[in-house]
N, C-alpha and C positions, 0 to 999 in steps of 0.2 A: 486574722481570719476575715475581718471586714475589708482590709486592703486587698486580700486575694479575691474576694467576691467582686470588689469594685473593678479590679483589673480584668476579671473574667467578663463582666458586663461590658466594659470598654472594648475588649477584643471582639466580643460577639457583635457589638454595635458597628465596629469597624468592618468586620466581615460582611455583615448584612448590607451595609451601605455599598461596599465594593461589589457585592453580588448583584445588588439591585441596579447599580449604575452601569455595570459591565457584563450583564447577563448574556448578551450576544456572543461574548468571547467563550463562555462556558458551553453554550449551545452549538457553536459552529464546529464543523469538522476541522481536522488539522490542516487539510489542504485549503480550506476557506478562511483560516484564521487571519491571514493578512488582510483580506477584504473586510472582515468583521472589525478589525482594529483601525482601518484606514480613516474612518470618519473622526476618530479620536486623535489620531496622529497628525492628520492634515491640519487640524485646528490648533495644534499645540507646538509653538516654536522652540520649546526647550527639549523636545524629544528627537533623538536620532535613533534610527532603527538599523540593525545589522541583520540581514535576512539569513535564515538557516537553509534556504532553498539552494544556495550556491554550492553547498558541500555535496560530496558524493553520498547519496542516500544509503547505499548498501553498506558502506563502512560504519554506519551508525547502528547497524543491527548486529547483535551478538552472533558469532559464527555458528553457535548451536542452533540458531533459528534458521539460518540460510541452508536449508537442506530439503531434499525431496520436493514436495508440492510447493513449498514456499519459494524455492530458488527461482523457478521460472517466472512467477509473478513479480518477484523482486526486480529481475532484469527488465521486464516490461514496464515496471513503474519508473525505473531509471530513464528508460527511453522516453516515457511519457513526460518526464520532467525536463529533459534536455531538448526534446523536439516537440513543438507545439502541434499536437495532432488535431485534425479536423473531425468534427462530428459527422455522423451519417447525413444529417440534414444540410450541413454546409456543402458536403460533396454533391448531394442531389441538387441543391439550389443552383450550383454552378452549371448544371447541365440542362436547366429549363430555359432553352433558347433555340434559335434556328440551328439546324434545319428540322430537328425533331418536333419542336413546338413553336411554329412560326407565327401563330396568331394569338391574340389576347384570350380567346376562348380555349384554345389548346393549352395555353399556359395555366389558365384557371383550372382546367381539368387536371393537369399534371400536379399542381399544388394541392388540389383536393385529394388526389391519390397519396401524395406524400404525407399529408396531415392525417391520413387514415391507415397508416401502416401499423401493424402490431409489433411486439417486441422482436419478432423473428424476421420482420421485413415483408410480411405478406399483407396484401390489401384486404381490408375488411370494412370498407365504407358502405354507406347506403346510397348506391348509385342511382336508384330510382328516385329517391327524394331529391338528390342533386340535379338530376335531369329535369324534374318537374319544376324546380325553383329557377332553372336557367333555360327553360324552354328548349331542351335538347331531347333527342331520342337515345335509347340505350345503345343502339348501333353506333351513333356518333361518339358517344362517351367511350365505348369499348375500342373503337378505332384509335383513339388517342391513347388510352391506357396501355394498349398492346405495344405501343412504341417504347415502353419501358424495357422491352426485350433488348434494346440497344443502349440502355443506361447502366452505368456502373454504380454499385456492385451488381454483377450479373444475377438475374433472378429477382431483383427487387421489384415490388409492385405486382407480382404474380399473386394468384388467389390460393394456390396450394402447391404441394411438392411437384406434381406432374407439370403444371404450367411453369413453375420455376425452372425445371429441367428443360422444358421446351424453349424458354427464353435463353438459357445458357447454351443450348444446342446451336442456336443461331450464330454464336460467336466462337464455336469450337472448330477444331481442325478436322472434323470427321469427313471422310471421303464422300463423294457424290453417290457412290454405290451403296454405302452403308447408311446413308441418311434416311431413306424411306423406312428401313427396319427400325432405326432409332425412334422415329416418330411412332411407329406401332408399339414398340416396347414401352416408351414413356407414357403413352396414353392408356396403357393396360398393365400397369406395374403389379397389380395383384396376381397376374398370370405370367409373370416375366419369363419363367423357365419353360413355358410352352414353346418359346421361340429358340430354345437352346440349340436346335439342330439346323437353324438357319445359317446360311453361308457366312454372313458378316456378324454373327452374334458376338463373338469375342471382341471384334473391333468396336462394336457398340458399347459393350460393357466396359471396355478400357476407357472410353471417352466419358461415360456416365460416372465412372468412379472418381473423376477429377472435379465433378460439379460440387459447388458449395451448398451445404444444407445445414441450417436454414440460410437464406441469402444474406441476411444481416449478421452472420456469425462473427465476422471480424470486428464489427462495431459493438457487439455484445461483449466481447473480450475487452475492448477499450473502455467501455463504460464501467467495467469491474475494476479498473485500475484505481486503487485507493492507497492512502497513506495511513498505516496503523498508528494508533496512539500509544499502544503498549506492545511489548514483546514478552512472551512467556516461554521459558525454555529451561532445560536442565543443564546445570553448570557441570564443571569437571568432577565435582564431588557427588554428582547425580542428585543434587538438591534442586527443586524447582525454584525459579526466580522470576520476579516481575520487574521489568525495566521500562521506564518511560522513554518514549521517543523524544526526549526533551531537547536533543541536539537539533531537532528540526524546528524548534520554536525560534521566533525572531528574538534577538537580544535588544533590550531597551536601554539606551544610554540617556541619562538626564543631564543636560547642560546647566550647571549651577554657577557658572562663572560670570553671570551678569553683575556688573559693577553696582548698578542701582537696583535695589530690591523694592519695586513698587507693587501695588496690590495685584495688578494683572499678572506679573511674573510669579508672584507668590502663589496665586491661584493655579497657574498652569503647572508649576512644580508639584503642587499638591495633587493635581489631576494625573500627572505623569506617574507619581508614586502609587496612586490608586490603580493605574493601569498595570504596573509591575505586580502589585498585590493580586490583581485579578488573574494574571497569568500564573502566578504561583498557586493561587487557589485552584485554578483549573488543573494544574499538575497534581496537586495534593488530592483533589477529589477523584480524579481518574485513577491515580495510583491506589487509593483506598478501594475503589470499585474493583480494580484488578485483583487485589489481595482477596477480596470477598469472593470473586468469581473462582479463583484458584481454590479457596477453602471449600466452596460448595460444589464445584465441578472438577475436583481433583481426578476423578475416574476418567473424565473425558480426556484430560491432558496425558493420561497414561494409556490411552487406547480404547476407553469405554465410550459410552454415549452420554449425551447431555441429560442431566437429571432435572426434575421439576424445581424451579426456583422462581418465586414471585417477586415482583417489584416492591411489594409491601415489606418484605424482609429487608431489602436494601433501604427503603424509605425510613423504616423504623430505626435502622442503624444510624442514618444521617439526621434524623429528626425532621424530615420533610415529607410533603405529600407525594404519593406515588407518581402523580402526573408530572411533578417537578423533576423527579428522578428520571422518568421516561424521556423528558425533553433533554436532560443532561447527557444521557447515553446515546441519544439519537445521532446518527452519522459518525459514530466512533467505532474504531476497529481494533482487533487484537490479532497479532501475528504469532503463530506457534508452529511446531513441527507438522501439524495436521493441516495447515493452510492459514488463510486470513479470514476471520469471522467478524461479523457485526456484533457489537456488544449485546444488542437486543436479542440475539439468537440464544443467549445463555439464560434467558428468562422465559417463564411461562407467559404466553400472551393469548392463549386461546384454550378451548376445550374445557378444562377445569383445573383446579389448583394442584392436582396430583399428576397431571399428564402434560408434558410440554408438546407444542406443535412440532418442535425439532425431533422429538422421539417418533412422532407419527411420520414425519418426512423420511427419517432414516428407515422406518419399517417399509414405507412405500417403495423407496429406492431398492431395498433388499428384495422385495417381492418381484419387482420388474426385472431386476438383474437375473433372477432365477426363473423367469417365466418361460413358458413354452413358446418358442419363436413362431411356430405355426399357428398358434392361437393365443395372441397376447391378451393380457388382462384388461378388461374394460374398467372404466371409472366406477361403475356400479359394483363390479366384482371386488375391486380394491376397497370400496366403501364397506362391503360386507366383511372383508377380512380385517379391516381396521377396527370396526365395531366389535367383532368377535375377540380380537386380540386385546383391545384396551377397555372393553366394556363401557363404551360411550355411545351417545347418539349423535350422528352427524348427518350432513346432507351431501349429495353427490357433487354439488358445485364446489364444496370445500376441498374435496379430493382433487377436482380439476384445477382449482387455484393452486394447491400445493404442487401439483405436477408441473404446471406452467412455471412456477417459481423455480423449480428444479431443472427447468429447460428440458423436460421430457415430453416427447410427442405423444399424441393420443394413440389408442390401440391400433387403429387402422393405418395410421402413418408409420407406426413402429413395424407393423407387419411388412409394409413396402420396403422400409429401410433394411430389415433383416434379409429380405430377398436380394436386395442390392449389395448386401455385405457392408453397409454403411453404418451399422449400429452394433 
């Protein structure tokens, strides 16, 4: 009995030391794992690393997972791994030069616009403050900002959907005859069908239907490309399974062939073994988290909704503080038949311990999906509906935040999109 207790203490001590020394490995996302390990690997001559990135990513995912919503994102992820894609800001940076931005002040304005783009690619900066600090007039500022009409991606740097469409119109193949009507329609989107009897109305609508909305949509999709840590799927016996994406982990080889075993080499071998332990601990921890998520969220994986689950429940299971668990699941993802989800989405993070914010988001999506397209629901109306449904007190900005996270436009923007047939 005493021996068993001693071994238990020794094992816990070993794990706690490994966890403390290699905590960045646990906290990093799977795609960033190599960077998290690099500082340890570079300083250790006995370590050789075989990267898991060189293998075909899709082959590592069970066929049951590669279906419906998951399949498209899987293909995108493979492309992202084999082709180094550029970020939106890299693409824009390459275009801040002559002839569009030939002077230092025009470049300064352009970079200010870029720095103040929202997640959709719309400009939302404080132009007046910038002009005051740089001794410029608003007209001078706007003259430069409007040159973004000729910057890729088209529509970037505009202030709203109408201006984005005007930007994109400049690079379209619309005829000279239809162009004046296009200007009228785009600047009056609320009343778009009052122009339906105009001669070139169909030509204009055909061109507008090709415009991107929002302007940064392609880069939003790229930013969502992630590598899941776990795959949850139903096997051939229709039993749910949890599988680690462990084939994507780097393999650590320790060179123990040194003829002379001196203190430095002994120390480095010990550190290398500790690194291997840390990787195994990462796998074991996330696998256990996956099992618990399946246990508590089984209804979700069979088509239901995410149920309330607090971090405290998970923390108690692991014997850690909830904040430690929160950091451990940050930037970790799960792939299943319903898509790819951040682990944190399976836990209650707001409202109260009986209602998850995911449940509220699902409710908001459902209401907007079924709303009257002639009179879309405002954030205040959605707030009233949420409070009535869930019996909670919230504020309007929380609904607005959830809506933005879901990439859903505001009510006025949705009304315009409905009229355009783009939503």
